[in-house]
NUZA-358588 format. One record per residue (C-alpha): residue number from 1; x, y, z; chain. Coordinates in nm, 2 decimals. Each point is the difference from the previous one (the first is absolute). Example, Ala and Ser with C-alpha at 12.3 -4.5 7.8 and 13.67 -1.06 7.14 Angstrom:
# NUZA-358588
<pt pos="1" c1="1.23" c2="-0.45" c3="0.78" unit="A"/>
<pt pos="2" c1="0.14" c2="0.34" c3="-0.07" unit="A"/>
***
This chain:
# NUZA-358588
<pt pos="1" c1="0.00" c2="0.00" c3="0.00" unit="A"/>
<pt pos="2" c1="0.19" c2="0.30" c3="-0.13" unit="A"/>
<pt pos="3" c1="-0.29" c2="0.24" c3="0.03" unit="A"/>
<pt pos="4" c1="0.00" c2="0.29" c3="0.25" unit="A"/>
<pt pos="5" c1="-0.24" c2="-0.08" c3="0.28" unit="A"/>
<pt pos="6" c1="-0.20" c2="0.28" c3="0.16" unit="A"/>
<pt pos="7" c1="-0.22" c2="-0.02" c3="0.31" unit="A"/>
<pt pos="8" c1="-0.33" c2="0.18" c3="-0.04" unit="A"/>
<pt pos="9" c1="-0.31" c2="0.02" c3="0.21" unit="A"/>
<pt pos="10" c1="-0.31" c2="-0.16" c3="-0.14" unit="A"/>
<pt pos="11" c1="-0.29" c2="0.24" c3="-0.02" unit="A"/>
<pt pos="12" c1="-0.37" c2="-0.02" c3="-0.10" unit="A"/>
<pt pos="13" c1="0.10" c2="0.07" c3="-0.37" unit="A"/>
<pt pos="14" c1="0.25" c2="-0.29" c3="-0.01" unit="A"/>
<pt pos="15" c1="-0.20" c2="-0.27" c3="0.18" unit="A"/>
<pt pos="16" c1="-0.09" c2="-0.17" c3="-0.33" unit="A"/>
<pt pos="17" c1="0.37" c2="0.02" c3="-0.11" unit="A"/>
<pt pos="18" c1="0.10" c2="-0.23" c3="0.29" unit="A"/>
<pt pos="19" c1="-0.28" c2="-0.25" c3="-0.07" unit="A"/>
<pt pos="20" c1="0.20" c2="-0.22" c3="-0.25" unit="A"/>
<pt pos="21" c1="0.27" c2="-0.06" c3="0.26" unit="A"/>
<pt pos="22" c1="-0.25" c2="-0.07" c3="0.28" unit="A"/>
<pt pos="23" c1="-0.20" c2="-0.24" c3="-0.23" unit="A"/>
<pt pos="24" c1="0.32" c2="-0.19" c3="-0.08" unit="A"/>
<pt pos="25" c1="0.10" c2="-0.02" c3="0.37" unit="A"/>
<pt pos="26" c1="-0.34" c2="-0.07" c3="0.15" unit="A"/>
<pt pos="27" c1="-0.18" c2="-0.26" c3="-0.22" unit="A"/>
<pt pos="28" c1="-0.38" c2="0.07" c3="-0.02" unit="A"/>
<pt pos="29" c1="0.03" c2="0.36" c3="0.10" unit="A"/>
<pt pos="30" c1="-0.26" c2="0.21" c3="-0.19" unit="A"/>
<pt pos="31" c1="0.05" c2="0.37" c3="-0.09" unit="A"/>
<pt pos="32" c1="-0.29" c2="0.09" c3="0.22" unit="A"/>
<pt pos="33" c1="0.14" c2="-0.19" c3="0.30" unit="A"/>
<pt pos="34" c1="0.34" c2="0.16" c3="-0.05" unit="A"/>
<pt pos="35" c1="-0.16" c2="0.35" c3="-0.02" unit="A"/>
<pt pos="36" c1="-0.21" c2="-0.07" c3="0.31" unit="A"/>
<pt pos="37" c1="0.32" c2="-0.11" c3="0.19" unit="A"/>
<pt pos="38" c1="0.23" c2="0.27" c3="-0.10" unit="A"/>
<pt pos="39" c1="-0.21" c2="0.32" c3="0.01" unit="A"/>
<pt pos="40" c1="-0.02" c2="0.03" c3="0.38" unit="A"/>
<pt pos="41" c1="0.38" c2="-0.05" c3="0.02" unit="A"/>
<pt pos="42" c1="0.05" c2="0.31" c3="-0.22" unit="A"/>
<pt pos="43" c1="-0.18" c2="0.22" c3="0.24" unit="A"/>
<pt pos="44" c1="0.23" c2="0.15" c3="0.27" unit="A"/>
<pt pos="45" c1="-0.13" c2="0.00" c3="0.35" unit="A"/>
<pt pos="46" c1="0.22" c2="0.30" c3="0.08" unit="A"/>
<pt pos="47" c1="0.33" c2="0.14" c3="-0.12" unit="A"/>
<pt pos="48" c1="0.16" c2="-0.13" c3="0.32" unit="A"/>
<pt pos="49" c1="-0.12" c2="-0.36" c3="-0.06" unit="A"/>
<pt pos="50" c1="0.03" c2="-0.07" c3="-0.37" unit="A"/>
<pt pos="51" c1="-0.11" c2="-0.31" c3="-0.18" unit="A"/>
<pt pos="52" c1="-0.01" c2="-0.09" c3="-0.37" unit="A"/>
<pt pos="53" c1="0.13" c2="-0.22" c3="-0.27" unit="A"/>
<pt pos="54" c1="0.35" c2="0.04" c3="-0.15" unit="A"/>
<pt pos="55" c1="0.09" c2="-0.13" c3="-0.34" unit="A"/>
<pt pos="56" c1="0.33" c2="-0.05" c3="-0.17" unit="A"/>
<pt pos="57" c1="-0.01" c2="0.08" c3="-0.37" unit="A"/>
<pt pos="58" c1="0.23" c2="-0.03" c3="-0.30" unit="A"/>
<pt pos="59" c1="0.09" c2="0.29" c3="-0.22" unit="A"/>
<pt pos="60" c1="-0.30" c2="-0.07" c3="-0.22" unit="A"/>
<pt pos="61" c1="-0.24" c2="0.03" c3="0.30" unit="A"/>
<pt pos="62" c1="-0.07" c2="-0.37" c3="0.03" unit="A"/>
<pt pos="63" c1="-0.08" c2="-0.10" c3="0.36" unit="A"/>
<pt pos="64" c1="0.24" c2="-0.28" c3="0.08" unit="A"/>
<pt pos="65" c1="-0.06" c2="-0.04" c3="0.38" unit="A"/>
<pt pos="66" c1="-0.21" c2="0.16" c3="0.27" unit="A"/>
<pt pos="67" c1="-0.07" c2="-0.01" c3="0.37" unit="A"/>
<pt pos="68" c1="-0.24" c2="0.15" c3="0.25" unit="A"/>
<pt pos="69" c1="0.13" c2="0.20" c3="0.29" unit="A"/>
<pt pos="70" c1="-0.12" c2="0.17" c3="0.32" unit="A"/>
<pt pos="71" c1="0.17" c2="0.19" c3="0.27" unit="A"/>
<pt pos="72" c1="-0.14" c2="-0.11" c3="0.34" unit="A"/>
<pt pos="73" c1="0.04" c2="0.08" c3="0.36" unit="A"/>
<pt pos="74" c1="0.16" c2="-0.28" c3="0.19" unit="A"/>
<pt pos="75" c1="0.02" c2="-0.09" c3="0.37" unit="A"/>
<pt pos="76" c1="0.37" c2="-0.07" c3="-0.01" unit="A"/>
<pt pos="77" c1="0.11" c2="0.23" c3="-0.28" unit="A"/>
<pt pos="78" c1="-0.15" c2="0.35" c3="-0.04" unit="A"/>
<pt pos="79" c1="-0.05" c2="-0.04" c3="-0.38" unit="A"/>
<pt pos="80" c1="-0.01" c2="-0.32" c3="-0.19" unit="A"/>
<pt pos="81" c1="0.01" c2="-0.03" c3="-0.38" unit="A"/>
<pt pos="82" c1="-0.21" c2="-0.30" c3="-0.11" unit="A"/>
<pt pos="83" c1="0.05" c2="-0.14" c3="-0.35" unit="A"/>
<pt pos="84" c1="-0.24" c2="-0.27" c3="-0.14" unit="A"/>
<pt pos="85" c1="-0.17" c2="-0.13" c3="-0.31" unit="A"/>
<pt pos="86" c1="0.33" c2="-0.02" c3="-0.16" unit="A"/>
<pt pos="87" c1="-0.02" c2="-0.09" c3="-0.37" unit="A"/>
<pt pos="88" c1="0.32" c2="-0.07" c3="-0.18" unit="A"/>
<pt pos="89" c1="-0.02" c2="-0.25" c3="-0.30" unit="A"/>
<pt pos="90" c1="0.25" c2="-0.27" c3="-0.04" unit="A"/>
<pt pos="91" c1="0.20" c2="0.07" c3="-0.32" unit="A"/>
<pt pos="92" c1="0.36" c2="0.05" c3="-0.10" unit="A"/>
<pt pos="93" c1="0.15" c2="0.30" c3="0.17" unit="A"/>
<pt pos="94" c1="-0.23" c2="-0.03" c3="0.30" unit="A"/>
<pt pos="95" c1="0.29" c2="0.06" c3="0.25" unit="A"/>
<pt pos="96" c1="0.03" c2="0.36" c3="-0.13" unit="A"/>
<pt pos="97" c1="-0.37" c2="0.05" c3="0.02" unit="A"/>
<pt pos="98" c1="-0.01" c2="-0.14" c3="0.36" unit="A"/>
<pt pos="99" c1="0.28" c2="0.23" c3="0.11" unit="A"/>
<pt pos="100" c1="-0.17" c2="0.30" c3="-0.16" unit="A"/>
<pt pos="101" c1="-0.34" c2="-0.08" c3="0.16" unit="A"/>
<pt pos="102" c1="0.15" c2="-0.05" c3="0.35" unit="A"/>
<pt pos="103" c1="0.21" c2="0.31" c3="-0.05" unit="A"/>
<pt pos="104" c1="-0.31" c2="0.21" c3="-0.09" unit="A"/>
<pt pos="105" c1="-0.16" c2="-0.13" c3="0.32" unit="A"/>
<pt pos="106" c1="0.30" c2="0.09" c3="0.21" unit="A"/>
<pt pos="107" c1="0.01" c2="0.35" c3="-0.14" unit="A"/>
<pt pos="108" c1="-0.37" c2="0.04" c3="0.09" unit="A"/>
<pt pos="109" c1="0.06" c2="-0.12" c3="0.35" unit="A"/>
<pt pos="110" c1="0.29" c2="0.24" c3="0.04" unit="A"/>
<pt pos="111" c1="-0.19" c2="0.29" c3="-0.14" unit="A"/>
<pt pos="112" c1="-0.28" c2="-0.07" c3="0.25" unit="A"/>
<pt pos="113" c1="0.22" c2="-0.03" c3="0.31" unit="A"/>
<pt pos="114" c1="-0.06" c2="-0.37" c3="0.05" unit="A"/>
<pt pos="115" c1="0.26" c2="-0.18" c3="0.21" unit="A"/>
<pt pos="116" c1="-0.12" c2="-0.35" c3="-0.09" unit="A"/>
<pt pos="117" c1="-0.13" c2="-0.16" c3="-0.31" unit="A"/>
<pt pos="118" c1="-0.24" c2="-0.30" c3="0.00" unit="A"/>
<pt pos="119" c1="-0.02" c2="-0.20" c3="-0.32" unit="A"/>
<pt pos="120" c1="-0.30" c2="-0.23" c3="-0.02" unit="A"/>
<pt pos="121" c1="-0.08" c2="-0.28" c3="-0.25" unit="A"/>
<pt pos="122" c1="-0.35" c2="-0.10" c3="-0.08" unit="A"/>
<pt pos="123" c1="-0.17" c2="-0.33" c3="-0.04" unit="A"/>
<pt pos="124" c1="0.18" c2="-0.22" c3="-0.25" unit="A"/>
<pt pos="125" c1="0.31" c2="0.22" c3="-0.05" unit="A"/>
<pt pos="126" c1="0.21" c2="-0.18" c3="0.26" unit="A"/>
<pt pos="127" c1="0.07" c2="-0.28" c3="-0.25" unit="A"/>
<pt pos="128" c1="0.09" c2="0.22" c3="-0.30" unit="A"/>
<pt pos="129" c1="0.20" c2="0.27" c3="0.16" unit="A"/>
<pt pos="130" c1="0.30" c2="-0.18" c3="0.14" unit="A"/>
<pt pos="131" c1="0.23" c2="0.23" c3="-0.21" unit="A"/>
<pt pos="132" c1="-0.18" c2="0.31" c3="0.14" unit="A"/>
<pt pos="133" c1="0.07" c2="-0.14" c3="0.35" unit="A"/>
<pt pos="134" c1="0.37" c2="-0.05" c3="-0.09" unit="A"/>
<pt pos="135" c1="0.02" c2="0.35" c3="-0.14" unit="A"/>
<pt pos="136" c1="-0.15" c2="0.14" c3="0.31" unit="A"/>
<pt pos="137" c1="0.24" c2="-0.19" c3="0.22" unit="A"/>
<pt pos="138" c1="0.29" c2="0.12" c3="-0.22" unit="A"/>
<pt pos="139" c1="-0.12" c2="0.36" c3="0.06" unit="A"/>
<pt pos="140" c1="0.01" c2="-0.04" c3="0.38" unit="A"/>
<pt pos="141" c1="-0.36" c2="-0.11" c3="0.07" unit="A"/>
<pt pos="142" c1="-0.06" c2="-0.27" c3="0.26" unit="A"/>
<pt pos="143" c1="-0.29" c2="-0.24" c3="0.00" unit="A"/>
<pt pos="144" c1="-0.18" c2="0.06" c3="0.32" unit="A"/>
<pt pos="145" c1="-0.34" c2="-0.04" c3="0.15" unit="A"/>
<pt pos="146" c1="-0.28" c2="-0.24" c3="-0.07" unit="A"/>
<pt pos="147" c1="-0.31" c2="0.05" c3="-0.21" unit="A"/>
<pt pos="148" c1="-0.29" c2="-0.24" c3="0.03" unit="A"/>
<pt pos="149" c1="-0.26" c2="-0.04" c3="-0.28" unit="A"/>
<pt pos="150" c1="-0.33" c2="-0.18" c3="0.01" unit="A"/>
<pt pos="151" c1="-0.28" c2="0.00" c3="-0.25" unit="A"/>
<pt pos="152" c1="-0.33" c2="-0.03" c3="0.19" unit="A"/>
<pt pos="153" c1="-0.23" c2="-0.26" c3="-0.13" unit="A"/>
<pt pos="154" c1="-0.30" c2="0.15" c3="-0.19" unit="A"/>
<pt pos="155" c1="-0.34" c2="-0.09" c3="0.14" unit="A"/>
<pt pos="156" c1="-0.27" c2="-0.05" c3="-0.26" unit="A"/>
<pt pos="157" c1="-0.28" c2="0.26" c3="0.01" unit="A"/>
<pt pos="158" c1="0.20" c2="0.25" c3="0.20" unit="A"/>
<pt pos="159" c1="0.19" c2="0.18" c3="-0.27" unit="A"/>
<pt pos="160" c1="-0.03" c2="0.38" c3="-0.03" unit="A"/>
<pt pos="161" c1="-0.13" c2="0.17" c3="-0.31" unit="A"/>
<pt pos="162" c1="0.36" c2="0.03" c3="-0.13" unit="A"/>
<pt pos="163" c1="0.03" c2="-0.37" c3="-0.06" unit="A"/>
<pt pos="164" c1="0.33" c2="-0.01" c3="0.19" unit="A"/>
<pt pos="165" c1="-0.12" c2="-0.19" c3="0.31" unit="A"/>
<pt pos="166" c1="-0.01" c2="0.32" c3="0.21" unit="A"/>
<pt pos="167" c1="-0.33" c2="0.08" c3="0.18" unit="A"/>
<pt pos="168" c1="-0.04" c2="0.38" c3="0.05" unit="A"/>
<pt pos="169" c1="-0.07" c2="0.11" c3="0.35" unit="A"/>
<pt pos="170" c1="-0.18" c2="0.31" c3="0.12" unit="A"/>
<pt pos="171" c1="0.20" c2="-0.02" c3="0.32" unit="A"/>
<pt pos="172" c1="0.37" c2="0.07" c3="0.02" unit="A"/>
<pt pos="173" c1="0.24" c2="-0.22" c3="0.19" unit="A"/>
<pt pos="174" c1="0.15" c2="0.30" c3="0.19" unit="A"/>
<pt pos="175" c1="-0.11" c2="0.34" c3="0.14" unit="A"/>
<pt pos="176" c1="0.19" c2="0.29" c3="-0.15" unit="A"/>
***
């Protein structure tokens, strides 16, 4: 990969431009579901606590990789940079793309005064991203913490109107 790689924020005008990469990385993903997922992440809560989606593009503007990010308050660290939904296709020259993607995240973390970065992998990626883990370790990251994942069993006749197995509730689980 000889191309110049440039990090750029995804915005509402470029959501559709990222869809081919997302479709290739997440089989079965529809354009409507991608848009529904990404739009809330493009809306900042406040300038002090940014979130968004960062892309890495070649000189022609083709989106080669992307990740979602969010700056969060943390009990142990004052500001934590969280990076997830990492999409980096497996093709020749991937090492350069991996380094550029992680480098873009590190610059964002530094710009936002974050002392710690948390990189999270979603369901299914743990098997295909061994080289990403090796790249992270080579860049000084350590594997730490435990994440547990469980998919609740769907009960027939109790699905919400979204068809996703979630029943909407008029009552919140917490008092604000």
